[in-house]
PAGUGU-470554 format. One line per field, with one value per residue (C-alpha): residue number from 0; residue in one letter; y negated, z, x. Coordinates in Angstrom, 3 decimals, decimal comma. Example, Ala and Ser with C-alpha at 12.3 -4.5 7.8 and 13.67 -1.06 7.14 Angstrom:
<nodes>
num: (0 | 1) $
residuo: (A | S) $
py: (4,500 | 1,060) $
pz: (7,800 | 7,140) $
px: (12,300 | 13,670) $
</nodes>
This chain:
<nodes>
num: (0 | 1 | 2 | 3 | 4 | 5 | 6 | 7 | 8 | 9 | 10 | 11 | 12 | 13 | 14 | 15 | 16 | 17 | 18 | 19 | 20 | 21 | 22 | 23 | 24 | 25 | 26 | 27 | 28 | 29 | 30 | 31 | 32 | 33 | 34 | 35 | 36 | 37 | 38 | 39 | 40 | 41 | 42 | 43 | 44 | 45 | 46 | 47 | 48 | 49 | 50 | 51 | 52 | 53 | 54 | 55 | 56 | 57 | 58 | 59 | 60 | 61 | 62 | 63 | 64 | 65 | 66 | 67 | 68 | 69 | 70 | 71 | 72 | 73 | 74 | 75 | 76 | 77 | 78 | 79 | 80 | 81 | 82 | 83 | 84 | 85 | 86 | 87 | 88 | 89 | 90 | 91 | 92 | 93 | 94 | 95 | 96 | 97 | 98 | 99 | 100 | 101 | 102 | 103 | 104 | 105 | 106 | 107 | 108 | 109 | 110 | 111 | 112 | 113 | 114 | 115 | 116 | 117 | 118 | 119 | 120 | 121 | 122 | 123 | 124 | 125 | 126 | 127 | 128 | 129 | 130 | 131 | 132 | 133 | 134 | 135 | 136 | 137 | 138 | 139 | 140 | 141 | 142 | 143 | 144 | 145 | 146 | 147 | 148 | 149 | 150 | 151 | 152 | 153 | 154 | 155 | 156 | 157 | 158 | 159 | 160 | 161 | 162 | 163 | 164 | 165 | 166 | 167 | 168 | 169 | 170 | 171 | 172 | 173 | 174 | 175 | 176 | 177 | 178 | 179 | 180 | 181 | 182 | 183 | 184 | 185 | 186 | 187 | 188 | 189 | 190 | 191 | 192 | 193 | 194 | 195 | 196 | 197 | 198 | 199 | 200 | 201 | 202 | 203 | 204 | 205 | 206 | 207 | 208 | 209 | 210 | 211 | 212 | 213 | 214 | 215 | 216 | 217 | 218 | 219 | 220 | 221 | 222 | 223 | 224 | 225 | 226 | 227 | 228 | 229 | 230 | 231 | 232 | 233 | 234 | 235 | 236 | 237 | 238 | 239 | 240 | 241 | 242 | 243 | 244 | 245 | 246 | 247 | 248 | 249 | 250 | 251 | 252 | 253 | 254 | 255 | 256 | 257 | 258 | 259 | 260 | 261 | 262 | 263 | 264 | 265 | 266 | 267 | 268 | 269 | 270 | 271 | 272 | 273 | 274 | 275 | 276 | 277 | 278 | 279 | 280 | 281 | 282 | 283 | 284 | 285 | 286 | 287 | 288 | 289 | 290 | 291 | 292 | 293 | 294 | 295 | 296 | 297 | 298 | 299 | 300 | 301 | 302 | 303 | 304 | 305 | 306 | 307 | 308 | 309 | 310 | 311 | 312 | 313 | 314 | 315 | 316 | 317 | 318 | 319 | 320 | 321 | 322 | 323 | 324 | 325 | 326 | 327 | 328 | 329 | 330 | 331 | 332 | 333 | 334 | 335 | 336 | 337 | 338 | 339 | 340 | 341 | 342 | 343 | 344 | 345 | 346 | 347 | 348 | 349 | 350 | 351 | 352 | 353 | 354 | 355 | 356 | 357 | 358 | 359 | 360 | 361 | 362 | 363 | 364 | 365 | 366 | 367 | 368 | 369 | 370 | 371 | 372 | 373 | 374 | 375 | 376 | 377 | 378 | 379 | 380 | 381 | 382 | 383 | 384 | 385 | 386 | 387 | 388 | 389 | 390 | 391 | 392 | 393 | 394) $
residuo: (M | S | R | E | L | H | E | Y | F | L | D | L | H | I | H | I | G | R | T | R | D | N | R | P | V | K | I | T | A | G | K | D | L | T | F | F | E | I | I | R | E | A | A | D | R | K | G | V | R | I | I | G | I | I | D | A | V | S | P | P | V | L | D | E | I | E | D | Y | V | K | S | G | V | M | T | E | L | P | G | G | G | Y | D | Y | E | G | R | T | T | L | L | L | G | A | E | V | E | T | S | G | P | S | G | G | A | A | H | F | G | V | W | M | R | D | I | G | A | M | R | E | F | S | E | W | L | G | E | R | V | T | N | R | V | L | S | S | Q | R | A | R | C | T | S | F | E | L | Q | A | K | C | T | E | L | R | G | M | F | I | I | N | H | A | F | T | P | H | K | S | V | L | G | N | C | V | P | R | V | S | D | M | V | E | L | E | H | L | T | A | L | E | L | G | L | S | S | D | S | A | M | A | D | L | F | S | E | L | G | G | V | T | F | V | S | N | S | D | A | H | S | L | A | K | I | G | R | E | Y | N | R | V | R | V | A | E | P | T | F | D | E | V | K | K | A | L | L | R | Q | D | G | R | G | V | T | A | N | Y | G | L | D | P | L | L | G | K | Y | H | R | T | F | C | L | A | C | D | E | V | L | D | T | A | A | V | Q | S | L | S | C | P | S | C | G | G | S | K | I | V | R | G | V | F | D | R | I | R | T | I | A | D | R | T | E | P | V | H | P | P | H | R | P | P | Y | F | Y | Q | V | P | L | D | F | I | P | K | V | G | K | R | T | I | D | K | L | L | D | H | F | G | T | E | M | N | V | L | H | Q | A | T | E | E | Q | L | A | D | V | V | G | A | K | I | A | Q | D | I | V | L | A | R | A | G | K | L | A | I | A | T | G | G | G | G | I | Y | G | K | I | L | S) $
py: (0,061 | -3,386 | -5,938 | -9,316 | -12,098 | -15,528 | -18,744 | -20,595 | -23,407 | -22,410 | -24,400 | -22,082 | -24,509 | -26,356 | -26,990 | -27,092 | -30,100 | -29,200 | -26,159 | -26,315 | -27,151 | -29,988 | -28,099 | -29,248 | -26,855 | -28,836 | -31,792 | -34,060 | -33,136 | -35,175 | -34,506 | -34,058 | -31,263 | -28,504 | -24,935 | -25,515 | -29,124 | -27,762 | -24,986 | -27,577 | -30,166 | -27,515 | -26,349 | -29,692 | -32,321 | -30,828 | -28,022 | -25,781 | -22,150 | -20,472 | -21,981 | -20,860 | -21,796 | -21,814 | -21,858 | -18,796 | -16,951 | -19,327 | -17,189 | -19,703 | -20,384 | -16,725 | -16,390 | -19,208 | -17,634 | -14,256 | -15,860 | -17,475 | -13,904 | -12,428 | -14,994 | -14,602 | -17,941 | -16,287 | -12,727 | -10,426 | -9,566 | -5,995 | -7,202 | -9,201 | -12,738 | -14,332 | -15,834 | -19,065 | -19,370 | -17,879 | -21,248 | -20,841 | -17,979 | -18,385 | -16,639 | -16,290 | -17,493 | -18,427 | -20,954 | -19,766 | -21,564 | -19,748 | -21,070 | -21,182 | -18,929 | -21,948 | -24,413 | -26,251 | -24,597 | -23,478 | -22,830 | -19,710 | -18,749 | -15,411 | -14,217 | -11,353 | -9,541 | -9,682 | -10,692 | -7,248 | -7,640 | -11,243 | -10,301 | -7,715 | -10,228 | -12,792 | -10,403 | -9,676 | -13,422 | -14,162 | -12,314 | -14,524 | -18,140 | -20,308 | -21,286 | -19,382 | -21,682 | -24,531 | -24,267 | -23,813 | -22,809 | -21,814 | -17,952 | -16,036 | -13,884 | -14,129 | -14,971 | -11,493 | -9,947 | -12,196 | -11,058 | -7,341 | -7,641 | -9,306 | -6,635 | -3,934 | -5,297 | -5,618 | -9,412 | -12,102 | -13,798 | -17,327 | -19,861 | -23,041 | -26,491 | -25,024 | -28,311 | -30,866 | -32,444 | -31,169 | -27,525 | -25,888 | -22,999 | -24,967 | -28,529 | -28,201 | -24,585 | -22,773 | -23,336 | -20,054 | -18,408 | -15,134 | -16,239 | -16,178 | -13,808 | -10,469 | -11,557 | -8,215 | -8,859 | -12,473 | -13,099 | -16,687 | -20,035 | -23,254 | -26,244 | -28,912 | -32,600 | -34,167 | -31,272 | -29,505 | -26,457 | -28,121 | -28,920 | -25,358 | -23,647 | -25,356 | -22,107 | -19,056 | -16,649 | -17,963 | -16,807 | -13,828 | -15,733 | -17,225 | -20,901 | -22,329 | -25,946 | -26,494 | -29,539 | -29,003 | -30,917 | -32,669 | -34,487 | -33,609 | -36,139 | -34,380 | -30,937 | -30,095 | -32,870 | -30,196 | -26,845 | -24,004 | -22,504 | -18,628 | -15,952 | -13,076 | -10,732 | -12,210 | -14,650 | -12,239 | -11,625 | -8,559 | -10,394 | -13,579 | -11,263 | -9,746 | -13,083 | -14,230 | -10,993 | -11,222 | -7,727 | -6,238 | -9,365 | -11,619 | -14,723 | -18,412 | -20,080 | -23,798 | -25,678 | -29,143 | -31,410 | -34,955 | -36,349 | -35,832 | -39,567 | -39,980 | -37,691 | -39,100 | -37,422 | -37,508 | -39,710 | -40,049 | -43,214 | -45,490 | -46,335 | -49,352 | -50,893 | -49,741 | -48,599 | -45,554 | -44,287 | -42,434 | -38,748 | -39,237 | -40,328 | -36,845 | -35,352 | -38,245 | -38,820 | -42,496 | -45,526 | -47,303 | -50,628 | -50,810 | -47,791 | -46,453 | -42,856 | -43,399 | -41,371 | -39,223 | -36,769 | -36,752 | -33,577 | -34,676 | -35,404 | -32,251 | -30,107 | -31,867 | -30,942 | -27,151 | -25,966 | -23,581 | -24,944 | -28,432 | -27,866 | -25,935 | -22,466 | -21,533 | -17,713 | -16,605 | -16,180 | -19,811 | -21,686 | -25,374 | -27,867 | -30,749 | -34,012 | -34,770 | -38,196 | -37,794 | -40,316 | -42,165 | -42,881 | -44,836 | -48,655 | -49,867 | -46,549 | -46,407 | -44,194 | -46,033 | -45,453 | -41,910 | -41,297 | -42,923 | -40,705 | -37,433 | -38,551 | -38,575 | -35,710 | -33,294 | -32,507 | -34,104 | -31,223 | -32,393 | -35,881 | -34,983 | -32,388 | -32,685 | -36,268 | -38,122 | -41,749 | -43,047 | -41,118 | -42,449 | -46,031 | -45,762 | -45,163 | -46,976 | -49,483 | -49,475 | -50,238 | -47,387 | -45,095 | -45,753 | -45,349 | -41,892 | -40,700 | -42,057 | -40,332 | -37,010 | -37,678 | -38,722 | -42,137 | -44,382 | -46,344 | -45,179 | -46,654 | -43,755 | -42,444 | -41,740 | -41,756 | -40,421 | -43,096 | -42,097 | -43,468 | -45,670 | -46,312 | -49,644 | -51,419) $
pz: (0,053 | -1,057 | 1,611 | 1,688 | 0,560 | 2,024 | 1,046 | 3,362 | 2,928 | 3,064 | 3,482 | 3,381 | 3,933 | 7,173 | 8,943 | 12,664 | 13,719 | 17,249 | 19,608 | 22,917 | 24,588 | 21,990 | 19,849 | 16,268 | 13,632 | 10,466 | 10,813 | 8,652 | 10,159 | 12,840 | 16,644 | 17,154 | 14,792 | 17,295 | 17,057 | 19,318 | 17,960 | 14,563 | 15,512 | 17,363 | 14,441 | 11,850 | 14,021 | 15,584 | 12,945 | 9,625 | 9,289 | 7,497 | 8,403 | 7,457 | 7,840 | 7,196 | 9,484 | 7,074 | 10,074 | 11,969 | 11,017 | 13,592 | 16,875 | 19,388 | 17,227 | 16,892 | 20,710 | 21,251 | 18,905 | 20,806 | 24,229 | 23,069 | 21,758 | 25,131 | 27,138 | 25,093 | 23,540 | 20,086 | 19,081 | 16,711 | 13,885 | 12,574 | 9,117 | 9,834 | 11,210 | 14,349 | 15,305 | 17,467 | 18,862 | 15,838 | 14,093 | 12,660 | 11,386 | 11,600 | 9,117 | 9,676 | 6,966 | 6,337 | 3,889 | 2,490 | 0,251 | -2,286 | -4,979 | -8,681 | -10,992 | -12,727 | -9,997 | -7,936 | -5,278 | -4,770 | -1,909 | -1,451 | 0,921 | 2,493 | 4,338 | 6,841 | 8,227 | 11,963 | 14,533 | 14,250 | 10,529 | 10,781 | 13,446 | 11,217 | 8,453 | 10,869 | 11,847 | 8,156 | 7,348 | 10,442 | 8,866 | 5,714 | 7,168 | 9,317 | 11,764 | 11,576 | 14,225 | 11,571 | 8,574 | 5,090 | 5,535 | 2,505 | 2,418 | 1,321 | -1,100 | -4,519 | -5,041 | -6,358 | -3,131 | -1,055 | -3,032 | -2,762 | 0,998 | 1,059 | -1,095 | 1,063 | 4,189 | 2,155 | 2,569 | 0,158 | -1,830 | -3,151 | -5,235 | -3,195 | -4,893 | -8,235 | -10,067 | -7,729 | -8,538 | -5,407 | -4,074 | -6,877 | -9,423 | -12,382 | -11,124 | -10,934 | -11,441 | -14,415 | -17,398 | -16,781 | -13,538 | -14,640 | -14,475 | -10,681 | -9,729 | -10,798 | -12,028 | -11,166 | -7,414 | -7,273 | -5,251 | -6,220 | -7,342 | -5,367 | -7,561 | -5,100 | -5,387 | -8,679 | -10,653 | -11,377 | -13,188 | -16,552 | -16,238 | -14,998 | -17,655 | -20,268 | -19,461 | -21,083 | -18,581 | -15,791 | -17,341 | -14,929 | -11,797 | -9,207 | -8,370 | -4,924 | -3,749 | -0,299 | 1,823 | 2,640 | 5,873 | 7,711 | 10,039 | 11,544 | 9,470 | 6,147 | 7,177 | 4,456 | 2,041 | -0,479 | 0,041 | -1,680 | -1,506 | -1,322 | -1,547 | 0,886 | 3,176 | 6,235 | 7,145 | 7,554 | 6,003 | 4,071 | 2,581 | 1,575 | -0,089 | -2,088 | -3,008 | -4,298 | -6,253 | -7,517 | -6,201 | -5,270 | -6,188 | -3,960 | -5,444 | -5,281 | -6,373 | -6,287 | -5,973 | -4,256 | -4,690 | -5,225 | -8,710 | -10,124 | -10,684 | -6,774 | -6,489 | -5,280 | -8,079 | -10,968 | -13,319 | -13,737 | -11,754 | -11,615 | -7,948 | -9,009 | -11,212 | -9,207 | -12,269 | -14,002 | -17,096 | -20,228 | -20,695 | -22,535 | -19,159 | -17,997 | -20,395 | -20,459 | -16,494 | -17,104 | -17,063 | -20,482 | -18,624 | -16,211 | -17,465 | -13,941 | -12,886 | -9,775 | -11,545 | -9,843 | -12,280 | -12,674 | -12,702 | -15,716 | -17,747 | -16,593 | -17,653 | -21,175 | -21,764 | -20,707 | -21,291 | -24,271 | -24,970 | -25,963 | -24,723 | -21,612 | -22,131 | -18,975 | -18,342 | -17,440 | -13,808 | -13,455 | -11,028 | -11,358 | -9,917 | -8,278 | -7,653 | -4,066 | -2,576 | 1,201 | 3,349 | 4,240 | 0,644 | 0,182 | 0,591 | 4,104 | 5,506 | 8,558 | 11,687 | 13,412 | 10,349 | 10,011 | 13,714 | 13,380 | 10,459 | 12,264 | 15,415 | 13,309 | 10,737 | 12,728 | 10,334 | 7,499 | 5,211 | 5,998 | 5,136 | 1,803 | 0,727 | 2,582 | 3,642 | 1,225 | 0,219 | 2,233 | 5,328 | 4,926 | 4,371 | 7,659 | 9,433 | 7,518 | 5,368 | 1,665 | 0,090 | 1,696 | 1,219 | -2,478 | -2,719 | -0,986 | -3,422 | -6,497 | -5,205 | -5,255 | -8,914 | -9,834 | -10,827 | -8,789 | -10,606 | -9,729 | -9,932 | -10,877 | -8,329 | -8,737 | -7,151 | -3,742 | -3,553 | -3,615 | -6,141 | -4,812 | -5,265 | -6,903 | -4,992) $
px: (0,036 | 1,419 | 2,058 | 0,471 | 2,832 | 3,189 | 4,990 | 7,539 | 10,060 | 13,704 | 16,970 | 19,880 | 22,805 | 23,020 | 26,369 | 27,244 | 29,112 | 30,079 | 29,792 | 27,914 | 31,291 | 32,031 | 34,559 | 34,497 | 33,356 | 32,512 | 34,766 | 32,672 | 29,391 | 27,697 | 28,421 | 24,692 | 24,612 | 24,673 | 23,131 | 20,129 | 19,391 | 19,291 | 16,825 | 14,539 | 14,705 | 13,781 | 10,835 | 9,548 | 10,277 | 11,030 | 8,705 | 11,187 | 10,244 | 13,547 | 16,998 | 20,456 | 23,414 | 26,416 | 28,960 | 27,745 | 30,995 | 32,846 | 33,465 | 32,213 | 29,132 | 28,407 | 28,885 | 26,437 | 23,807 | 24,261 | 23,664 | 20,398 | 19,298 | 20,293 | 18,514 | 15,322 | 15,309 | 15,545 | 14,461 | 16,219 | 13,735 | 13,438 | 13,952 | 17,169 | 17,602 | 16,455 | 13,073 | 12,611 | 9,178 | 7,434 | 8,145 | 11,721 | 13,804 | 17,533 | 19,741 | 23,558 | 25,924 | 29,627 | 30,937 | 34,292 | 36,756 | 38,934 | 41,307 | 40,345 | 42,285 | 43,812 | 43,665 | 40,884 | 38,827 | 35,379 | 32,928 | 30,798 | 28,004 | 28,308 | 25,203 | 24,813 | 21,720 | 22,657 | 25,322 | 27,072 | 27,522 | 28,686 | 31,233 | 32,614 | 32,976 | 34,399 | 37,180 | 37,964 | 37,992 | 40,050 | 42,971 | 42,779 | 42,238 | 44,372 | 41,584 | 38,272 | 36,679 | 36,504 | 34,004 | 34,852 | 38,513 | 40,653 | 40,808 | 43,821 | 41,898 | 40,354 | 36,577 | 36,299 | 37,790 | 35,447 | 32,532 | 33,491 | 33,601 | 30,127 | 28,741 | 30,322 | 28,548 | 25,218 | 25,098 | 23,991 | 26,603 | 25,710 | 27,762 | 27,487 | 27,028 | 28,088 | 28,712 | 30,113 | 33,301 | 35,036 | 35,171 | 32,895 | 33,255 | 31,992 | 32,662 | 36,511 | 37,721 | 36,289 | 33,874 | 32,019 | 30,722 | 31,863 | 35,449 | 35,156 | 32,421 | 30,741 | 27,462 | 25,772 | 26,592 | 25,733 | 22,576 | 21,948 | 23,492 | 23,104 | 22,321 | 23,769 | 23,425 | 23,398 | 22,074 | 18,791 | 17,526 | 17,390 | 21,208 | 22,060 | 20,192 | 22,534 | 24,697 | 23,504 | 25,189 | 22,946 | 19,651 | 19,416 | 20,460 | 18,209 | 18,785 | 18,462 | 18,470 | 19,616 | 20,408 | 24,110 | 23,153 | 25,821 | 23,474 | 20,091 | 18,345 | 19,468 | 18,110 | 15,500 | 16,703 | 16,623 | 14,873 | 13,063 | 9,634 | 9,940 | 7,361 | 7,921 | 5,992 | 7,671 | 10,379 | 13,215 | 16,773 | 15,573 | 12,645 | 14,692 | 17,284 | 14,561 | 13,115 | 16,504 | 16,903 | 13,361 | 12,367 | 8,945 | 7,112 | 9,081 | 10,769 | 11,687 | 8,482 | 9,769 | 12,956 | 12,777 | 15,779 | 16,934 | 16,292 | 19,934 | 20,054 | 20,108 | 23,005 | 26,185 | 28,222 | 25,789 | 27,855 | 31,522 | 32,669 | 35,829 | 36,474 | 38,640 | 36,152 | 33,046 | 31,204 | 29,786 | 31,773 | 30,769 | 31,329 | 34,696 | 36,246 | 35,792 | 38,337 | 40,836 | 40,515 | 41,341 | 39,094 | 38,675 | 38,273 | 41,143 | 43,255 | 43,407 | 43,064 | 40,898 | 38,193 | 35,621 | 34,250 | 30,416 | 28,286 | 26,272 | 29,392 | 31,220 | 28,222 | 28,113 | 31,711 | 31,584 | 28,050 | 27,377 | 23,966 | 22,776 | 19,239 | 18,133 | 16,582 | 14,568 | 14,067 | 10,442 | 11,351 | 12,646 | 10,262 | 9,609 | 12,086 | 10,327 | 12,271 | 11,994 | 12,750 | 13,606 | 11,698 | 14,960 | 15,594 | 12,266 | 12,686 | 11,662 | 11,433 | 13,766 | 14,031 | 11,136 | 8,838 | 9,795 | 9,192 | 5,651 | 4,846 | 6,125 | 4,205 | 0,994 | 1,421 | 3,613 | 6,367 | 8,276 | 7,016 | 3,336 | 4,182 | 5,841 | 3,236 | -0,016 | -0,928 | -3,093 | -2,205 | -5,189 | -4,012 | -0,405 | -1,666 | -3,476 | -0,098 | 2,572 | 0,589 | -0,356 | 3,072 | 4,967 | 2,160 | 2,083 | 5,928 | 5,740 | 3,088 | 4,851 | 7,992 | 5,995 | 5,222 | 8,770 | 7,729 | 9,982 | 12,703 | 16,251 | 19,699 | 22,100 | 24,537 | 28,288 | 31,783 | 30,453 | 27,720 | 24,052 | 21,668 | 18,896 | 15,332 | 14,635 | 11,908) $
</nodes>
């Protein structure tokens, strides 16, 4: 008898800034980004049902998670993962960096079913990194060896932020994913900031790969900035893995991410001139205006130079990609306004997906309500981002 399927929001890429005893884990992440604060933020304010902690491989983080399970704050699920109050499921991940075959470096997400499997992977990784307490360390192994270990432990193997100019497979290492991973053992590819499904489907080899859109959150506020809707029988590791592999009717039914124009690396950018450059600068890596080399390669331009298609071809399994404008990107929506919205509607997901324009206007006024609704429809004007600076909504 087939099981009834449900849909949940999923964000698989959230960093830990500090441990409970204030030890740094992800150096660039906020100090308030601790494990318990993440769980509580996802449940109380964001409304994201399934979250992934990408730094669970760090021994002190893993110890902390295990202590919460032993104390009953969280419960291990029979299908893998850990439940918090029936409102949020935690999945355990690791972000690992490897060198590209001809230079550059790329980040990968390795996901394990439970604490035991993650401890085994942590021990293996500890022999290949300088400091496994810190996140995203460079591993002394190839991406193929990393993938093989993940497959051996029956984990999920995801290419993280595949197109960004720093630390990514296609952004600064190789022109084809198959140069660094075995496609048949790849669970999913994360689109990352500044790209979407249309841009990724310019690569013919990715037709059989599931795309995910995750926040890569470095602060509590950024949790759920990008996310997915998944169809599963229950919010567990096993079911999420089936969804990403598109098995037994499970799957990703929608990707929600920034309009690529808002991404901070969408177009190639000269830091000296403070301006967006055309695609030719990607190949020359010099600015036509000043002749300088302070160039940050843009995702859009990089893809145009290496893709094997000129128009995207979406396979039948590809879900819609919805351009999502986070509340804090909308003009005149600051922390106080967001708090007011959450106090009234419960979670950010309710504000972004459920509240009507009339209901929003009763809380924050007609103009902000209109902008939130226009953002849902992708009808707000945008100034393009680049060089590490987000694009912005033009009011």
